[in-house]
N, C-alpha and C positions, 0 to 999 in steps of 0.2 A: 429397417431404416439404416441407410448407409452412414459412414463416418462424417461426411461433410454435413448431411442433413442433421445428425445428431448434434454436431458442433454448432450449427446455425440455431437450433432450438435452445441449446444452452446458453448461447450468447444473448438470444432474445429474452430468455428468462432472467438472466443477470441484469440486462438493461432495464427490464421492468422493475425488478427488485431494487436496484441501486441508482436508477435514473435521476432520483432527487439530488444526488451528489453533483449534478451538472451545474447547479446553482452556486456551488462553492468556488471561490477564487483559488483556493489552495489546491495543489496537485494531490489527489487522493487515489490510493490503490486498494482494492479489496483483495485479500489473499486468503487462500485456503491453508489448512494446517500443513500442507506439503509445500507451501510457498508458491503455489500456482496463481497466476494473476487471473482473478475472477471478473474484475471490473476496474476500469480506469475512467476517471472523469476526464473532461476535455483537456484541463490543465495538465494532467498526468500523461495523456495520449501524445502531447507534444514532446514528451521526453523519450519515447520508445519507438521501436520499429512498428510498422503497420500491423504485422502479424504477431500479436502478443497474447491473444486469449488463450488461457489454458496452459501457457508455458510457465515454467518455473523461473524464478527470478534470475538465476545465473544464465538462463538461456536468452533473457531480454536485456539485462544489464551486462554488457560485454566485458567489463572489467572483473566480473566474478567468474567462478568456475565451479564444477561439481564438488571440489575439495573444500570450498569456502564454507560449505554447510556444517563442518565440523567445529568451526570457531566463530560463526556468524552471530553477532550479538542480536541481530533482527530476528533470525530464526529462533534463537533461544528465547527472546521475549514473546514471540508468537506462541511457542510451545509451553513455556513455563510461567508466563506472566499473567497477572490480572491488573496490574498497575500499568499506567502509561510509561513507556521507557523511551529514552533518547538515544539514538545511535547515529553514526555517520556512515555514509555509503559513497561510492564513486560511481559514476555513470559515464560511459564513453559515447559521445554524441556521434551522429553520422559523419561529421566533418573530422573525427579522429581526436577531438579535444576532450579531455576528461573534465567532468563537471562534479565538484564536491557538493553533496547534499547532506543536510540534516534530516533525520527521519524520526518522527514521533510514531512509535508502534502502539496502536490503540486496540488492545485485546477486546473482543466482543463476546467471549464465552464460546463454547463449542456447541455447534448444532449440526447434525448430519446434513450434508448437501449444501451447507451455507459457508460463506466466508467466516473465518475465525478471527480475523483482524483486519484493520484498516491501517495503512501507512500514509502518514501525511508527509509529503516530500517538500522540502524547501531548500533553496540555494544556501550553501554555507560560505559562499565566496565573500560576502560583504558582511562583516561582523564588527560593528562599532563597539558594542558592549556585550561580550559573550554571555555574561550571567543574565542580563535583561532579555537578550535574544532567546535564551533557553526558556525563561519564564513565559515569554510571549508564545513560543512553540507549545509549551504545555497548556497554556490557556486556550490556544486554538484547538488543540487535540481534545481537551475537555468539552469544549463547545460542539465540535463534531460528534463526539461520543454521545452528547445529549441529544442532538439531532437525530442520530441513528436510533437511539433508544426510543425516542418519541415516535418516529416513523415506523420502525420494524418491531418494537418491543424486545430488542436485543440489548441485553445489559452486560457489560463488563463490570467488575468491581472498581470503585474509585478509591 
């Protein structure tokens, strides 16, 4: 099987596994422990270039680079966390404008060949009450983790 066919099969498998996330309004990204994008729902696909599958976050989110991995709170949360964590990220849109995002990192536990975390992405540009916004983000993340646990039997610790 050539590389393009393998990639297509992997994309199809990811879509079958994670397709239920299309129903969610929040932008959600399933990532591997290497921070490779495994699946993006429609809301998240609007934030990134067309060719995102299998690429690492710093290859898709252009304000990042290879060196960010040494201090990235999102990567640390994916590798070390069992609890939902809150991070901030920047994304450079196609028009060159930077967009600030709040990210809830939702660890799913490790399972070979599967995503190890979901990233819930939300605009950080309008915050009327930062404490209330963060509580709402965590509530959304808990709801998403419950949906994933129910659908896939994947459990991160709460």
